[in-house]
N, C-alpha and C positions, 0 to 999 in steps of 0.2 A: 504494500500500500504506500502511496505517496502522501506525505503530510505537508500540504501547501500552507502558506501563511494566511491565506484567505480563500473562501470558496462560497459562491452564491448557492443558496439552498432554497428549493421550492418543494413542499410536500407533494407527493404523487397526486393526491386528489385535487390539489390546487392547480397543478399543471393541466389537468383535464378541464377544469373550469375555465382557466385562462384561454386555452385553445378553443373551447366551445364559444366563448364570447368573442374572441378574435375572429373566428369563422363567421359569426353573424355580421361582424363589421365588414368583412370581405364580401359578404353577400349583399351588402347595401343597407343593412339594418343599423343605421347610425353613420357616423363619420370617423375617418381615421385621424384627422387633426383634432385639436383641443375641443372637447365637448363635454357630454354629461359625465363620463367617467373621471375626467380631470376635476370637474367641479365636485364630484362625490369624494374623490381622494383628498382634495383640499379641505373640505368640510370635516372629514373624519380625522385627518391629520391634525387640524387645529384643535378639535375636540380632545384628541389624545394628549396633545402638548398642554392644553389648557389656555391657549391663546384665542383671541377673537377671530383672527384671520390667518389664512395660509395661502400663499401664492406659489404655484408650481412653476418651475423653470427647467431649462434644458440641462443645467448642471449647478453644482454649488458655486463654481466660479461665476456663472451668470447671476446666481442669486446674490452673491456679494457685490458684484458690479451694479446690479439693479438697485439694491438696497442703498448703497452709498450715493448713487445718483439721486434717488428719491429723497435722501436726507440732505440734499443740496450741498454735498461735500465736493469741492473742486479745487481750482487753482488757488494757490497760497494757503490752503488748509493742510493740516498735519493730522495723521492718524497713527497712534501708537499701537504696535503689534509685537508679540513675542517673536524672538528670532527662531524658535523651534516650531516651525509650521510649514505647511505646503506652500509652494510658490504662489498659488492663487490668492492667499491672504494678502500678500504684498502687491502682486500685479494688479489686483482689482482696485487697490488704492491709486496706483500709478495711472491706470487707464481712466480714472475719473479726473485726472489732472492734479491730484493731491500728492503729498509726500508721505511715504511710510517712515515712521521713526522706529527703529529697531531697538527693542529692550531686552534686558537679561531675563532668563528664566530662573526659577528656584529649583530646589532639590527634586521636586516632583514634576518638572517640565511645565510648570504653569508660569504665566507672566508674573515677574517679581514686583510686588506692590511698591516697595520703596524705590526701586529703580524706575518704575513707571512714573511715580510722582516727580522724580527728579528730571524727567524728560518733558513734562508738561510746559507748554509755552502759551502765549496769547493766541497762537495759531492752531492749537490743539482742538479739534472738533469732535473726535471720537476715539475710543479705545476698543480694539477687537480682542476679546479674550477667547482663547482656543481651549476647548475641553479636551485636552490631549489624551488620546487612547481611550476616551470614553468616561473620564472622571471629571467632575466639576470641582474646582478649587474651593476649599473650605472657607476662603476669605472673600468669596465672590460677593456676598451681601455687604460686607464692609467696603469693598471696592466700589460697588454700585452706589452706596450712600455717598462716598467721597466724590465720585464723579458727578453725581447729580448735584451736589452742593457746589460744584465748580462749573456747572453748565456744560458738561461733556457727555456725549452719548456713549452708552455701553452697548456694544454689538457682540453677539455670541457667534463665534465660528463653531458650530455644533456638528461639523462634518463627521466626527467620530462618535457622536454621543446620542444616537437614537435610543431612547429608553432610559437614559441616565437621569438621575434626580438628586437634588440636595434639599433636605428639609421639606420633603414632599412637593417641591417645585421641580417640574421637568425641565431639562435642558431645552432651550428655545423659548422659555416663558419667564426668563429672569431679567434680561436686558431690554432695551427699547425694541430690539428686533434681533432675529437670528437667521443664519443660513445653514441648511442641511445638505448633505450629499447622498445621492442614491447610486453612486458608482458601484461597479460590480464587486469591489472588495469590502464594501461597507456592511454593517449589521443588517440592513435591509436594502434591497437593490431594485432598480428598474433598468439596469444596464448602464445607462447614463441618466442624469436627471438631478434636480435639486428642489429645494423648497425654502421659501421665506416665511417666517412666522412673526407676528406682531399683534399687539392689541391697540395700536395707534391707527385710527381710522384714516387720517390724512396720508400717513406713510403707506398704508395698505393700498389705498386707491392709486397713489402715484406708482407704486411697484407694479400693480396689475396693469396699469396703462403702459409703462415703459416696456415691460416684457411682451406686450401685445401691440408693438409697433406704434405706440403712442395713442392708442384708441381711447377716446373719452368714455370712461366706465359708466357715466350717468346719462349719456345721450341716447336718444331713441333712434338716431340715425348714425351713419358711419362718418364721424368726424374725429379729427386727431388733435389732441390738446397738448401732447408732450412730444418731445423728440425721442422716439423710442426705437426699438429694434425687435426682431422676432426671436424670442427665447421661450417659446411655448412648448409645453410638454405634449406628447401625443397621447391618444386614447389607449394605444397598446401598452405604453409605459405606465399609464395610470392603472390599467388592469393589473399589472404586476405589482404596483405600489399598494393597491387595495388588498391584494392577497398577502403581501409581506407584512403590512400593518396589522393584520389579524393575528399574526404569529409572533409579532415583535417581542412581546413580554416572554414568550416561550423561548425565543432565541437568546434573549438576555439571560434568562435563568440558566440555560444550558451553559453559556459562556462562563457564568459565575461558578458552576459546578466544576468545570475544567480548571478554572483559575484556582479553586480551592485545592485541587490535586497538586498543581504546580507549587502553590505556597507551602503545602504540607511537606512535599518531597524536598523542596529547596531550603526549608527552614533551618536544618542543621548547618548548611553552608552559610546561611545568613548569621546564625548564632556564632559561627566561627570567624565572622568578619570577612568572608571571601566574596559574598554577593550581598546585594540589598534589593528588596522589593518595595514597591510603593505601598505605604501604609495609609489607611483612611478610616474614617468613622463609619463602620458598617451600619450602625443603628440609625444614622441620619442620612445615609447616602445609598444610592444604587449606582454601581459601576457598570457601564455598558460593555467594557472589555473589548473594544475594537482590536486592541493588542494587549498581550501580557508582557510587561517590561521587566527585565532583570538588569540591574546595574552590577558590573564587575568591579571589584574593589582591589584586586591584586595584579593589575596590569596584564590580565589574560589577553591573549591574541584572538580577537573575535573573528577575524577573517579565517584564521586557522580552524577555530571552532566551527564556523559556518561550513567550511570545506569538509570537515570530518563528519558533521551531522548530515551533510548531503549524501554521504556514503550509505546512510541508513534511510535515504529518501525523506529526510526531515529538512524542510527548508526554514531557515531562520533569517531574519533581516534586521535592519535598523532604519528608523525614520527620524529625521530627514537629513541626509548628508549630501553635500555640505549644507550647513544651516542657511536659512533664506537670505540673510544679509551677505553671505559669501557666494551666492549664486552669481555666475558671470554677468548677467544682465543688471543685477542690483549693484554689483561692484562698479560696472561701467556707468550707471546712471547717478549713483550717489557717493562714489569714491570710498566705498567701505573696504575694510581690510581685515585680514586675519589678526586677531588680537584686540579688535574693537570691543568685543564682549567676551572677555577671557573666561569667566566662570562657565558660561553657557557652552562655549567652544570645547572646553575640557570635559564637561559633563557629558556632552553629546557623543563623545568618542568612547564612552564606557558602557553604553547600553546595548542590549539586543532584545529582540522580540520573538517569543515562542508562538507556534501555531495555535490559534484559538477560534473555533467556529463550529457550526453544526455537524461538520463531518469529522471532527475530532471528538472521540468518545472519552469517557473517564479512563477506560483501559488504555486507549491510545496515549492519553496524557501521562499515565504512569510510565509507559515505554519511553516517551520523549524525555521525561524527567530523568529516567535512568541513564539515558545516553548523554544528556547535557551535563549531568553530574560527572560522568566519566571524563569529559573533556574540560570541564571547568577546573 
């Protein structure tokens, strides 16, 4: 068996339902482009998150770009982001004409609060917090309060965090707005796709208009009130999304069971000071576990470990290298360099991610743990 880092999962009975409904669309019963299934998906996703609105898009990248434009963030504005994130978190800011301000992360790969505060200027319009690997920072409510007091928007990059929560509040319902990803490696998938969530009526209307080529959402005729683009989800993707949403809590529960095996097996190594796992308050949080992260503390060679694990058909990886401020395009645009964020750069080189998804069973997790322990 091959143990990949991620794997899209659809229950067999759901595949039959999706294909049946897709067949009806192909026969002319409905439309292939954005229609009733997308609307249903948006409503049910918003209800799950607890937000008033959800706006489906073609990707999380599109969701972030649309959201920033709807928030009127543009030239001469600054948006603070953690350096440990996917390129889209930064590129979406740049494509809106604004400047991403790269900040340090803390021990758990979250935006460092104190470093963030030190980077706020009169140009700071928003902060994007990334729920890295599916966990919400325990300081998020403190950060939200501080940002609100300073007139700065809190935006959640929830690409990893479907089903995650903190103090009974779901990821995507904490900041002013959030962006989700439904890429094929995520906890729930539509192949490609994304979603914006917010309870701000004005922001929701603007997002819906921009992703729909600028169409006026309140007009009875086809008029365009925004400078928009086409970032609309298709009906086929919405069918997949509706199916995945039904099983999302089951998916997250399974990931937590696998994570518990990893934690139990690796705990002796952690007690001996050879590795570290991310600790969190399980009574007040739900970790969505997009990835299971292990930090190596004794200068272990992770490339060598990766190679040896591949001999057992176990794929391990690490996200994201290089860090976003050291990606060539960001170095070119903003003159960033190695050493600008020393703590983050050092920490990012010490972690690896173990396979965790619906196709990794508890028994599989025991086998993977046994092998990783051999090479650690």
